[in-house]
Short mmCIF file of the C-alpha atoms (twelve columns), coordinates in Angstrom:
data_MODEL
# 
_entry.id   MODEL 
# 
loop_
_atom_site.group_PDB 
_atom_site.id 
_atom_site.type_symbol 
_atom_site.label_atom_id 
_atom_site.label_alt_id 
_atom_site.label_comp_id 
_atom_site.label_asym_id 
_atom_site.label_seq_id 
_atom_site.Cartn_x 
_atom_site.Cartn_y 
_atom_site.Cartn_z 
_atom_site.pdbx_PDB_model_num 
ATOM 1   C CA . UNK A 1   -25.334 -24.082 61.570 1 
ATOM 2   C CA . UNK A 2   -22.910 -22.466 59.225 1 
ATOM 3   C CA . UNK A 3   -18.933 -22.476 58.201 1 
ATOM 4   C CA . UNK A 4   -16.160 -20.950 60.194 1 
ATOM 5   C CA . UNK A 5   -12.628 -20.469 58.587 1 
ATOM 6   C CA . UNK A 6   -9.441  -21.981 60.067 1 
ATOM 7   C CA . UNK A 7   -5.932  -22.235 58.906 1 
ATOM 8   C CA . UNK A 8   -7.495  -21.661 55.190 1 
ATOM 9   C CA . UNK A 9   -9.944  -24.524 56.217 1 
ATOM 10  C CA . UNK A 10  -13.708 -24.423 56.029 1 
ATOM 11  C CA . UNK A 11  -15.528 -26.039 58.939 1 
ATOM 12  C CA . UNK A 12  -18.821 -26.833 58.819 1 
ATOM 13  C CA . UNK A 13  -20.123 -25.964 62.841 1 
ATOM 14  C CA . UNK A 14  -23.474 -26.147 64.763 1 
ATOM 15  C CA . UNK A 15  -24.187 -25.012 68.348 1 
ATOM 16  C CA . UNK A 16  -26.189 -25.458 70.619 1 
ATOM 17  C CA . UNK A 17  -26.791 -23.388 74.331 1 
ATOM 18  C CA . UNK A 18  -24.810 -20.678 76.354 1 
ATOM 19  C CA . UNK A 19  -21.835 -19.498 74.031 1 
ATOM 20  C CA . UNK A 20  -20.653 -18.196 77.542 1 
ATOM 21  C CA . UNK A 21  -20.342 -21.681 78.839 1 
ATOM 22  C CA . UNK A 22  -17.617 -23.791 79.162 1 
ATOM 23  C CA . UNK A 23  -17.231 -25.661 75.564 1 
ATOM 24  C CA . UNK A 24  -17.609 -29.197 74.456 1 
ATOM 25  C CA . UNK A 25  -16.268 -29.726 71.175 1 
ATOM 26  C CA . UNK A 26  -17.996 -32.728 69.000 1 
ATOM 27  C CA . UNK A 27  -15.879 -34.195 66.047 1 
ATOM 28  C CA . UNK A 28  -17.717 -35.821 63.561 1 
ATOM 29  C CA . UNK A 29  -17.233 -39.322 62.466 1 
ATOM 30  C CA . UNK A 30  -17.249 -37.792 59.967 1 
ATOM 31  C CA . UNK A 31  -20.240 -35.534 59.662 1 
ATOM 32  C CA . UNK A 32  -21.141 -33.880 62.591 1 
ATOM 33  C CA . UNK A 33  -24.726 -35.756 62.305 1 
ATOM 34  C CA . UNK A 34  -22.979 -38.978 63.948 1 
ATOM 35  C CA . UNK A 35  -23.835 -36.825 67.214 1 
ATOM 36  C CA . UNK A 36  -27.355 -37.326 68.014 1 
ATOM 37  C CA . UNK A 37  -29.184 -34.115 67.873 1 
ATOM 38  C CA . UNK A 38  -30.565 -34.978 71.712 1 
ATOM 39  C CA . UNK A 39  -27.313 -35.423 73.087 1 
ATOM 40  C CA . UNK A 40  -26.396 -32.480 72.058 1 
ATOM 41  C CA . UNK A 41  -29.380 -30.627 73.740 1 
ATOM 42  C CA . UNK A 42  -29.068 -32.491 76.412 1 
ATOM 43  C CA . UNK A 43  -25.130 -31.770 77.084 1 
ATOM 44  C CA . UNK A 44  -25.902 -27.660 76.418 1 
ATOM 45  C CA . UNK A 45  -29.142 -28.276 79.103 1 
ATOM 46  C CA . UNK A 46  -26.639 -29.337 81.384 1 
ATOM 47  C CA . UNK A 47  -24.570 -25.656 81.089 1 
ATOM 48  C CA . UNK A 48  -22.488 -26.673 78.002 1 
ATOM 49  C CA . UNK A 49  -21.816 -24.674 75.150 1 
ATOM 50  C CA . UNK A 50  -22.117 -27.373 72.475 1 
ATOM 51  C CA . UNK A 51  -20.069 -27.335 69.146 1 
ATOM 52  C CA . UNK A 52  -20.830 -30.458 66.623 1 
ATOM 53  C CA . UNK A 53  -18.600 -29.849 63.472 1 
ATOM 54  C CA . UNK A 54  -17.681 -31.383 59.978 1 
ATOM 55  C CA . UNK A 55  -14.316 -33.487 59.070 1 
ATOM 56  C CA . UNK A 56  -12.828 -32.293 56.180 1 
ATOM 57  C CA . UNK A 57  -14.358 -33.616 53.026 1 
ATOM 58  C CA . UNK A 58  -17.612 -34.363 54.608 1 
ATOM 59  C CA . UNK A 59  -21.052 -31.980 55.468 1 
ATOM 60  C CA . UNK A 60  -20.615 -28.136 54.992 1 
ATOM 61  C CA . UNK A 61  -16.721 -28.046 55.491 1 
ATOM 62  C CA . UNK A 62  -14.183 -28.342 52.821 1 
ATOM 63  C CA . UNK A 63  -14.386 -30.506 50.516 1 
ATOM 64  C CA . UNK A 64  -11.881 -31.108 47.606 1 
ATOM 65  C CA . UNK A 65  -10.669 -34.759 46.764 1 
ATOM 66  C CA . UNK A 66  -11.612 -37.048 48.797 1 
ATOM 67  C CA . UNK A 67  -10.615 -40.028 46.479 1 
ATOM 68  C CA . UNK A 68  -6.625  -38.367 47.239 1 
ATOM 69  C CA . UNK A 69  -6.282  -36.160 50.505 1 
ATOM 70  C CA . UNK A 70  -3.853  -34.154 50.455 1 
ATOM 71  C CA . UNK A 71  -3.896  -33.708 54.229 1 
ATOM 72  C CA . UNK A 72  -3.125  -35.917 57.315 1 
ATOM 73  C CA . UNK A 73  -4.814  -37.209 60.538 1 
ATOM 74  C CA . UNK A 74  -2.646  -34.840 61.962 1 
ATOM 75  C CA . UNK A 75  -3.650  -32.143 60.297 1 
ATOM 76  C CA . UNK A 76  -7.879  -33.269 61.194 1 
ATOM 77  C CA . UNK A 77  -5.983  -32.769 64.880 1 
ATOM 78  C CA . UNK A 78  -4.893  -29.581 64.471 1 
ATOM 79  C CA . UNK A 79  -8.009  -28.539 63.067 1 
ATOM 80  C CA . UNK A 80  -9.702  -29.135 66.265 1 
ATOM 81  C CA . UNK A 81  -6.966  -27.343 67.828 1 
ATOM 82  C CA . UNK A 82  -7.781  -24.722 66.118 1 
ATOM 83  C CA . UNK A 83  -11.584 -24.867 66.192 1 
ATOM 84  C CA . UNK A 84  -11.312 -24.830 69.983 1 
ATOM 85  C CA . UNK A 85  -8.766  -21.836 70.346 1 
ATOM 86  C CA . UNK A 86  -10.487 -19.734 67.415 1 
ATOM 87  C CA . UNK A 87  -13.874 -20.298 69.552 1 
ATOM 88  C CA . UNK A 88  -11.915 -18.563 72.478 1 
ATOM 89  C CA . UNK A 89  -14.053 -20.477 75.582 1 
ATOM 90  C CA . UNK A 90  -10.709 -21.049 77.095 1 
ATOM 91  C CA . UNK A 91  -9.922  -25.146 77.158 1 
ATOM 92  C CA . UNK A 92  -12.165 -27.093 75.683 1 
ATOM 93  C CA . UNK A 93  -13.899 -30.951 76.478 1 
ATOM 94  C CA . UNK A 94  -13.421 -32.418 72.707 1 
ATOM 95  C CA . UNK A 95  -15.149 -35.384 72.463 1 
ATOM 96  C CA . UNK A 96  -14.704 -37.914 68.843 1 
ATOM 97  C CA . UNK A 97  -16.526 -40.580 68.375 1 
ATOM 98  C CA . UNK A 98  -15.484 -43.434 65.115 1 
ATOM 99  C CA . UNK A 99  -12.873 -41.981 63.285 1 
ATOM 100 C CA . UNK A 100 -13.508 -38.574 64.877 1 
ATOM 101 C CA . UNK A 101 -12.517 -40.395 68.355 1 
ATOM 102 C CA . UNK A 102 -8.864  -41.170 66.434 1 
ATOM 103 C CA . UNK A 103 -8.837  -37.269 65.576 1 
ATOM 104 C CA . UNK A 104 -9.457  -36.142 69.083 1 
ATOM 105 C CA . UNK A 105 -6.603  -38.727 70.852 1 
ATOM 106 C CA . UNK A 106 -4.173  -37.402 68.159 1 
ATOM 107 C CA . UNK A 107 -5.478  -33.949 68.776 1 
ATOM 108 C CA . UNK A 108 -5.194  -34.125 72.708 1 
ATOM 109 C CA . UNK A 109 -1.427  -35.515 72.451 1 
ATOM 110 C CA . UNK A 110 -0.522  -32.837 69.959 1 
ATOM 111 C CA . UNK A 111 -2.093  -30.057 71.608 1 
ATOM 112 C CA . UNK A 112 -2.255  -30.689 74.890 1 
ATOM 113 C CA . UNK A 113 -3.611  -27.134 75.954 1 
ATOM 114 C CA . UNK A 114 -6.236  -26.638 73.497 1 
ATOM 115 C CA . UNK A 115 -8.234  -29.275 75.542 1 
ATOM 116 C CA . UNK A 116 -9.344  -29.548 79.468 1 
ATOM 117 C CA . UNK A 117 -11.495 -32.946 78.908 1 
ATOM 118 C CA . UNK A 118 -11.524 -35.957 76.325 1 
ATOM 119 C CA . UNK A 119 -14.339 -38.107 75.545 1 
ATOM 120 C CA . UNK A 120 -13.933 -41.493 73.136 1 
ATOM 121 C CA . UNK A 121 -16.633 -43.213 71.548 1 
ATOM 122 C CA . UNK A 122 -17.012 -46.660 69.754 1 
ATOM 123 C CA . UNK A 123 -12.869 -45.804 68.231 1 
ATOM 124 C CA . UNK A 124 -9.686  -47.583 68.182 1 
ATOM 125 C CA . UNK A 125 -6.104  -46.737 69.281 1 
ATOM 126 C CA . UNK A 126 -4.771  -47.195 66.143 1 
ATOM 127 C CA . UNK A 127 -5.424  -45.573 62.408 1 
ATOM 128 C CA . UNK A 128 -7.068  -48.140 59.865 1 
ATOM 129 C CA . UNK A 129 -5.663  -50.948 59.014 1 
ATOM 130 C CA . UNK A 130 -4.747  -54.431 60.773 1 
ATOM 131 C CA . UNK A 131 -5.127  -53.427 63.980 1 
ATOM 132 C CA . UNK A 132 -2.268  -54.533 66.957 1 
ATOM 133 C CA . UNK A 133 -2.272  -58.463 67.996 1 
ATOM 134 C CA . UNK A 134 -4.084  -57.641 71.163 1 
ATOM 135 C CA . UNK A 135 -6.736  -55.311 69.679 1 
ATOM 136 C CA . UNK A 136 -10.338 -57.122 67.953 1 
ATOM 137 C CA . UNK A 137 -10.553 -56.510 64.787 1 
ATOM 138 C CA . UNK A 138 -13.720 -56.285 63.068 1 
ATOM 139 C CA . UNK A 139 -16.023 -59.098 62.819 1 
ATOM 140 C CA . UNK A 140 -15.504 -60.780 59.448 1 
ATOM 141 C CA . UNK A 141 -18.399 -62.147 58.586 1 
ATOM 142 C CA . UNK A 142 -20.048 -58.684 59.478 1 
ATOM 143 C CA . UNK A 143 -17.564 -56.638 57.023 1 
ATOM 144 C CA . UNK A 144 -18.399 -59.227 54.372 1 
ATOM 145 C CA . UNK A 145 -21.972 -58.466 54.224 1 
ATOM 146 C CA . UNK A 146 -21.578 -54.812 54.876 1 
ATOM 147 C CA . UNK A 147 -18.919 -54.298 52.075 1 
ATOM 148 C CA . UNK A 148 -20.062 -56.720 49.230 1 
ATOM 149 C CA . UNK A 149 -23.335 -55.318 48.852 1 
ATOM 150 C CA . UNK A 150 -23.890 -53.297 45.613 1 
ATOM 151 C CA . UNK A 151 -23.355 -49.733 46.041 1 
ATOM 152 C CA . UNK A 152 -26.544 -47.375 45.426 1 
ATOM 153 C CA . UNK A 153 -27.106 -44.946 42.799 1 
ATOM 154 C CA . UNK A 154 -25.878 -41.835 44.693 1 
ATOM 155 C CA . UNK A 155 -27.657 -39.439 42.430 1 
ATOM 156 C CA . UNK A 156 -30.791 -40.804 44.366 1 
ATOM 157 C CA . UNK A 157 -31.826 -40.207 47.609 1 
ATOM 158 C CA . UNK A 158 -33.999 -42.758 48.023 1 
ATOM 159 C CA . UNK A 159 -31.566 -45.249 47.150 1 
ATOM 160 C CA . UNK A 160 -28.941 -44.009 49.580 1 
ATOM 161 C CA . UNK A 161 -30.836 -43.975 52.525 1 
ATOM 162 C CA . UNK A 162 -32.101 -47.401 52.052 1 
ATOM 163 C CA . UNK A 163 -28.584 -48.652 51.397 1 
ATOM 164 C CA . UNK A 164 -27.314 -46.957 54.663 1 
ATOM 165 C CA . UNK A 165 -30.542 -48.190 56.788 1 
ATOM 166 C CA . UNK A 166 -28.952 -51.599 55.628 1 
ATOM 167 C CA . UNK A 167 -25.959 -51.344 56.611 1 
ATOM 168 C CA . UNK A 168 -27.436 -50.522 60.113 1 
ATOM 169 C CA . UNK A 169 -29.264 -53.149 60.213 1 
ATOM 170 C CA . UNK A 170 -26.368 -55.427 59.563 1 
ATOM 171 C CA . UNK A 171 -24.255 -53.484 61.854 1 
ATOM 172 C CA . UNK A 172 -27.168 -53.905 64.576 1 
ATOM 173 C CA . UNK A 173 -28.045 -50.429 65.090 1 
ATOM 174 C CA . UNK A 174 -31.620 -48.571 64.532 1 
ATOM 175 C CA . UNK A 175 -32.048 -48.826 60.380 1 
ATOM 176 C CA . UNK A 176 -34.798 -46.205 60.685 1 
ATOM 177 C CA . UNK A 177 -32.602 -43.783 62.709 1 
ATOM 178 C CA . UNK A 178 -30.162 -44.610 59.836 1 
ATOM 179 C CA . UNK A 179 -32.488 -44.115 57.297 1 
ATOM 180 C CA . UNK A 180 -32.916 -40.650 58.954 1 
ATOM 181 C CA . UNK A 181 -29.402 -39.428 58.960 1 
ATOM 182 C CA . UNK A 182 -28.639 -40.107 56.131 1 
ATOM 183 C CA . UNK A 183 -31.396 -38.605 54.200 1 
ATOM 184 C CA . UNK A 184 -30.157 -35.189 56.412 1 
ATOM 185 C CA . UNK A 185 -26.575 -36.312 55.255 1 
ATOM 186 C CA . UNK A 186 -27.462 -36.228 51.268 1 
ATOM 187 C CA . UNK A 187 -29.418 -33.116 51.798 1 
ATOM 188 C CA . UNK A 188 -26.341 -31.207 53.244 1 
ATOM 189 C CA . UNK A 189 -23.658 -32.990 50.679 1 
ATOM 190 C CA . UNK A 190 -22.470 -30.646 48.125 1 
ATOM 191 C CA . UNK A 191 -23.582 -32.251 44.611 1 
ATOM 192 C CA . UNK A 192 -24.481 -36.052 44.007 1 
ATOM 193 C CA . UNK A 193 -20.440 -37.556 42.600 1 
ATOM 194 C CA . UNK A 194 -19.918 -40.836 43.691 1 
ATOM 195 C CA . UNK A 195 -16.771 -40.280 45.384 1 
ATOM 196 C CA . UNK A 196 -18.051 -36.552 47.583 1 
ATOM 197 C CA . UNK A 197 -21.309 -38.683 48.424 1 
ATOM 198 C CA . UNK A 198 -19.491 -41.962 49.948 1 
ATOM 199 C CA . UNK A 199 -16.998 -39.813 51.793 1 
ATOM 200 C CA . UNK A 200 -19.610 -38.094 53.596 1 
ATOM 201 C CA . UNK A 201 -22.129 -41.500 53.932 1 
ATOM 202 C CA . UNK A 202 -19.942 -43.728 54.612 1 
ATOM 203 C CA . UNK A 203 -16.343 -41.959 55.732 1 
ATOM 204 C CA . UNK A 204 -14.045 -43.604 53.055 1 
ATOM 205 C CA . UNK A 205 -11.523 -41.320 52.700 1 
ATOM 206 C CA . UNK A 206 -10.113 -41.887 56.019 1 
ATOM 207 C CA . UNK A 207 -8.908  -45.276 54.964 1 
ATOM 208 C CA . UNK A 208 -7.099  -43.002 52.628 1 
ATOM 209 C CA . UNK A 209 -5.377  -40.840 54.942 1 
ATOM 210 C CA . UNK A 210 -1.601  -41.115 55.885 1 
ATOM 211 C CA . UNK A 211 -1.841  -41.714 59.889 1 
ATOM 212 C CA . UNK A 212 1.229   -42.396 60.345 1 
ATOM 213 C CA . UNK A 213 3.416   -41.868 63.128 1 
ATOM 214 C CA . UNK A 214 1.443   -44.156 65.148 1 
ATOM 215 C CA . UNK A 215 -0.111  -42.893 68.545 1 
ATOM 216 C CA . UNK A 216 -1.149  -45.803 70.695 1 
ATOM 217 C CA . UNK A 217 2.180   -45.996 72.749 1 
ATOM 218 C CA . UNK A 218 1.450   -42.292 73.314 1 
ATOM 219 C CA . UNK A 219 -1.603  -42.523 75.454 1 
ATOM 220 C CA . UNK A 220 -0.674  -42.799 78.766 1 
ATOM 221 C CA . UNK A 221 0.902   -39.067 78.397 1 
ATOM 222 C CA . UNK A 222 -3.252  -37.870 78.720 1 
ATOM 223 C CA . UNK A 223 -3.552  -36.186 81.346 1 
ATOM 224 C CA . UNK A 224 -7.149  -34.638 80.806 1 
ATOM 225 C CA . UNK A 225 -10.204 -36.970 82.183 1 
ATOM 226 C CA . UNK A 226 -11.231 -39.158 79.527 1 
ATOM 227 C CA . UNK A 227 -13.920 -41.176 78.860 1 
ATOM 228 C CA . UNK A 228 -14.306 -44.200 76.954 1 
ATOM 229 C CA . UNK A 229 -17.615 -44.720 75.662 1 
ATOM 230 C CA . UNK A 230 -17.975 -48.113 73.716 1 
ATOM 231 C CA . UNK A 231 -21.290 -50.593 72.746 1 
ATOM 232 C CA . UNK A 232 -20.817 -54.329 73.931 1 
ATOM 233 C CA . UNK A 233 -22.496 -55.055 70.273 1 
ATOM 234 C CA . UNK A 234 -19.996 -52.889 68.150 1 
ATOM 235 C CA . UNK A 235 -18.940 -55.285 65.529 1 
ATOM 236 C CA . UNK A 236 -17.174 -52.476 63.815 1 
ATOM 237 C CA . UNK A 237 -15.056 -51.562 66.735 1 
ATOM 238 C CA . UNK A 238 -15.205 -54.285 68.892 1 
ATOM 239 C CA . UNK A 239 -15.445 -53.238 72.777 1 
ATOM 240 C CA . UNK A 240 -12.012 -54.771 73.630 1 
ATOM 241 C CA . UNK A 241 -10.804 -51.278 71.435 1 
ATOM 242 C CA . UNK A 242 -12.448 -49.432 74.271 1 
ATOM 243 C CA . UNK A 243 -11.014 -51.476 76.872 1 
ATOM 244 C CA . UNK A 244 -7.310  -50.577 75.829 1 
ATOM 245 C CA . UNK A 245 -7.594  -47.080 75.447 1 
ATOM 246 C CA . UNK A 246 -9.458  -47.506 78.994 1 
ATOM 247 C CA . UNK A 247 -6.666  -49.078 80.338 1 
ATOM 248 C CA . UNK A 248 -3.797  -46.819 78.505 1 
ATOM 249 C CA . UNK A 249 -4.601  -43.405 79.628 1 
ATOM 250 C CA . UNK A 250 -4.599  -42.394 83.381 1 
ATOM 251 C CA . UNK A 251 -7.412  -42.625 85.652 1 
ATOM 252 C CA . UNK A 252 -9.825  -43.243 82.060 1 
ATOM 253 C CA . UNK A 253 -13.129 -43.993 82.776 1 
ATOM 254 C CA . UNK A 254 -14.801 -46.902 80.235 1 
ATOM 255 C CA . UNK A 255 -18.464 -46.747 80.350 1 
ATOM 256 C CA . UNK A 256 -19.720 -49.840 78.166 1 
ATOM 257 C CA . UNK A 257 -23.192 -49.248 76.700 1 
ATOM 258 C CA . UNK A 258 -24.782 -53.045 77.623 1 
ATOM 259 C CA . UNK A 259 -27.437 -52.780 74.008 1 
ATOM 260 C CA . UNK A 260 -25.562 -51.004 71.962 1 
ATOM 261 C CA . UNK A 261 -23.481 -51.126 68.622 1 
ATOM 262 C CA . UNK A 262 -21.501 -48.700 66.351 1 
ATOM 263 C CA . UNK A 263 -24.138 -45.829 67.706 1 
ATOM 264 C CA . UNK A 264 -25.508 -43.966 70.888 1 
ATOM 265 C CA . UNK A 265 -28.741 -45.323 70.791 1 
ATOM 266 C CA . UNK A 266 -31.810 -43.620 72.349 1 
ATOM 267 C CA . UNK A 267 -31.818 -45.602 75.570 1 
ATOM 268 C CA . UNK A 268 -28.735 -44.237 76.467 1 
ATOM 269 C CA . UNK A 269 -28.462 -41.102 75.848 1 
ATOM 270 C CA . UNK A 270 -28.957 -39.641 79.551 1 
ATOM 271 C CA . UNK A 271 -26.278 -42.188 80.881 1 
ATOM 272 C CA . UNK A 272 -24.123 -41.050 78.387 1 
ATOM 273 C CA . UNK A 273 -25.078 -37.048 78.919 1 
ATOM 274 C CA . UNK A 274 -24.234 -37.343 82.773 1 
ATOM 275 C CA . UNK A 275 -21.035 -39.274 82.162 1 
ATOM 276 C CA . UNK A 276 -19.693 -36.449 79.619 1 
ATOM 277 C CA . UNK A 277 -21.097 -33.837 81.916 1 
ATOM 278 C CA . UNK A 278 -19.078 -35.510 85.586 1 
ATOM 279 C CA . UNK A 279 -16.354 -34.691 83.296 1 
ATOM 280 C CA . UNK A 280 -16.177 -30.979 83.825 1 
# 
């Protein structure tokens, strides 16, 4: 794990596999740990060079002011394209999960020459805020339970990991896996200031970004092979969001995971790996 400089921004990155193999670039949502270690290892074992990275204001990437970010969604998309270019391995297979999936959609649209394939996991085709009328919104009962909980003491690792486990249980994800990942995120976070910890653990900085102009209407412009992975039990971005993306990107394949919510469960890792490798 290291950092690389991309047009003056430090991005935390971690590599798996042979550096001479075709590149699969995984945009975190928001930290790179949104992508399971075992998935990265499986893709690398399939003959790919896997690089996962932290978005700005998360993990080991540049942290400035998560409460008032001075960059936009398009800046994050430009980061992905610049990182792919810096790695110098030709067009990359770009994958984004959650908010990283929004970044990935815009990156492929704005920088088509940088990418050879696209995987989108548990995301939607519009920015944070009210969705389009034809897209399912967050499950409101779930959101009520999720966001009415008192915030943890961000200086207390145990409290933060317990908070993450409780959120995972509400969302239908594995609480123990979420607790373990939250501990690793806490250990990597630069300081315990509440806004910084919240940005790392919850990705709240993304809700404050300028995400205009819209990009959904441009999805038919995407020409690279595309895989859309979505959990049928996802209460945060319900399945209809993934179905819409798959309909609107020409030739896209939808892989609906029967028992998944917002995270890729262990039992689906092989299926997701095979589907990603099939894109080339």
